[in-house]
N, C-alpha and C positions, 0 to 999 in steps of 0.2 A: 458670052463669048465663046465663039465656037472654037471645037479641039484646032482648028487650020488655024486660026485667027491665032492661037497661043501659042501654037507651033510655031506660026512664022514670026513671032514675039522673042519665042526661045531662040531661035538661027540667027537674031537680031541680035540681041544679048551677046551668044557665044560667038558672034564674029567678032567681036576687039578682045582691048584684052582682059576682058571677065574672063573667058575660060580658064583663061592660068592663076586665076585669084580661086575660081570655083574647086582647080584642084587643087590649090594649094589643099584651101579650107579640109577638102574630103582627105587629102593624107592627113593629115592632122588631127581624122577625129573630130575638132572643132577650131574655131580661134575666138579671139575675141574684139570685139569691134575697135578698139584701136587697132589691134594687131593687123585687121583684113585693111585699116587706113594700110599701112605700112606696105603689106603684100600690093597694094591700086597703086601708089604713091601720091595719094589724094589723102588732104583734109579728113577727119574723123568725121564730119557733116555730109560729104560724098559720102566717103565710106556706110553713114548709116543712109544713106540715099539707094544706095549700091544694094545691102542688105533688102533692103523695102522692097524693090525690085523682082528681085528673087522668088524672095517671100510670094511676092502675089503671082507669081508663074510657076509656085510650087519646087523650084530647084533648091529653096535650105528649108531653116526653120530659123527663130531666133529666139529667146529667152533671155532672163536677167534667172540665173542661175546661183550665183552668188555672190561675193563682192566687187565692184567696180564695174565696166560698161557690160552693156550682153554679150551672151555666147552666138554665134553661127555656127550650125551643121549641114551638112547638103544633103539633103531626102532621098530616096531611092529615084522617083525622077532626075534630078538631078546629078546624081553616079551614072544614073544611063547616059543622061547627053553629054558624061564625061566619057563617058566608054572606059566605068570606072565596077568593076562585078565584088565590091564592098558593103558587108551584111551593112543595109540603113539600119540606123538607133542615135539617137541624140546622145550625148555627151556621158561617160561614166560621170556621176555628182561626187563617187568617192576620192577621182583620178583628176580632178578639174588644177590644181596648183601642179599638180605632172603635166598634163599635157600644156597650160600655160608657158610652163620655161623649158619644154621643150621648140615649142611654136618659137619661141624667143632666142634658143639656143640658133633653130635654123635661119632665123631673118637673119645671125648676125654674125655667121658665118658666110651668106650669100650677099653679105654687102661687103666681105671683105677685097682687099685689092684682089687677095693672089687667085681668089675664087671666081671674081668673073671675069680675071685673065683667062686663066687655063679653062674656062667653061667647064666648072667641077659640076657635080650633077649630086642629088642631095636622093636616098632612097630609107624609106620612114618607114618603123614600126609594123603601123599597117599594112603596108604594102610588100614587106619582108616576110608577112605572116598567113597575106593574102595568097602569093607565088609557093603558098605551100615550103618557105626554108625554115620554119622553125620547125616544129614535129618531136623529137627526142633529138635533136640537136644541142642542148643546152639553154644558154642564155640569149635570151631576143637581145638584142642593144637596140637602145629606140631611135638610131637611127645611123644609116653607112653615110659616108662623104664619098665619092668617088671619081678620082684625080684623071683626064685621059692619059693615055699613053701620048707622048710626045707633046707636051702643054710645059712651056717655061717656069716649069717647080721641079726643086729635087728631087720630089714627092712622086714625078709626073708615073702613073699607072697603076699605084695603090689605091687600094680601099680602106678605109679607116672604120673603125668601130667609134662611133657617139653613143657616151654614156651619160644622163642627167642624172644625179645625185642630190636629195636635199635634206634624207632626214639621216639622223646619226646613224650606222650599224657597226656589225663588227668586222675589224680589221681581215679576222678571218675568212669571214664571210664577201666581203670585198674582194679578197684576194685570189677567192676561188673562183668569183665572174671574172675577174681579171685573165686569172690563166687558161679556162674555159676559151676566152677569145682569142687570147694571144697564139692559143693551139691549134684551134680547129682550122682543117683544111676545106677546100673548098672555089668559091668563086675569085678571081683577081680583079683589080681595080678596074680595068675595062668593061665589067658587065656583061660579058664575051659565054656561050655557054660553061656551065660547069662542069663539063669532061673536060674542056680546054686546058683547067687546072688543077684539079681531082688529083689532091696527093704529089702534086710542083710546090707547093707554096701557099704557107698562113692562108688563111683566106682573109685577115684582117693583117695591114703590114702595119700598125700600133692603135692605140685604144684610145682616144680622148674625151677625159671626163671632167665634166663641167660639173660646179660641185659647187655648193652653200657652206658660209661656215660652220654649221653643223656638221657637214658632212668630212667636210678637207679631214678633219685629223683624221682618217680609219680610209681615208683613199691615200694620205701620207704613205702612212703604215703600212700599208698593204701593198704597194707601190715596192716599197726598202724589202718589204720581203719575200716580191720576186726576185729578187737578186739582180742581174745579167738584165734580164729578161724585161725587168722594170723601165730598160733603156725606150722599151715602144708605146711607153703608158707616158701619158701628158695630161695633167693636170691644171684646170686654167679656173677662174673665179666665172659664176654664172654673168651672164652680162646685163646690162642693165635693165632695167624693165621684167624681170623675169617670173618675178614675184606676183600673185593677185594684188591690183589694187587695192588701197583700203575704201572702206567700203563710203561713200562719197555726204559730204554734213548735210547738203540740203536736198532740196529736191530735184530726180534726174530726167531726163528725156526719152521717153522709152522710144525705141524701134517701132513706127507706125504699123500697128498690125499685128503684136508682137501678146503676147498673155502674157498675165502677171504675172513677179518674182514667183518663181518658188524658194526660193529661201534667200657716157659716152663708153661702148663696147670693150671690153678688154682684148688682147691678143690671141685670138683663139689661135692661129696657124702657127705653128712656129718658122721665125725668118731663117 
């Protein structure tokens, strides 16, 4: 295949819904195949074919990195095709559990009626870090949920910090992160220029914590320790499917061409 033929195939692929799915995968660092199926709105077998097509065009890689379905992540050419400048790298093996959980939270939020009707948007930790908005400003949330001004929700125009907690931590440490998120000044919910909002109001109107059973007690205790400010902290259970799937009992079908293995949503938006 010539470079011209390959470029033509890439343009054909990206002309459809694939571009949105590829951007989603890039923004989340990586997703597992069952999550890719949800993003695409297709059965897992069709998502498997999409992943294989991306791989054949050099847009993505896939491999079994642990329990459950294969992981899919975007390559340097794929990032360039999406107009993204993130560093190209496979997912961090030490953070697979967290990576899956954050992607599950985003999918659950995007499935809510409020999110769809308001045309809200998600900005992930990878984007925040790439924008240079991390630096020495404190803790980076796992995501930001932006509600456009004028949306038909009582929190229109707000920006929320999204925090996924999986492991047991100290209440004091969690309270420190909560306090940092709630007192930080910066962007408003409309994602406009920072200068338009700096110093005028908190960057995050509230923080939404999605917790595993192990992390829930510390989060609840930390919120209580904040006093009145704790009213801006929402605590929810992780959505279904956030945990890594168990290892299959029988043989599994790989994504074509992949290398060998290296080793009912809760109410997320306040009513």
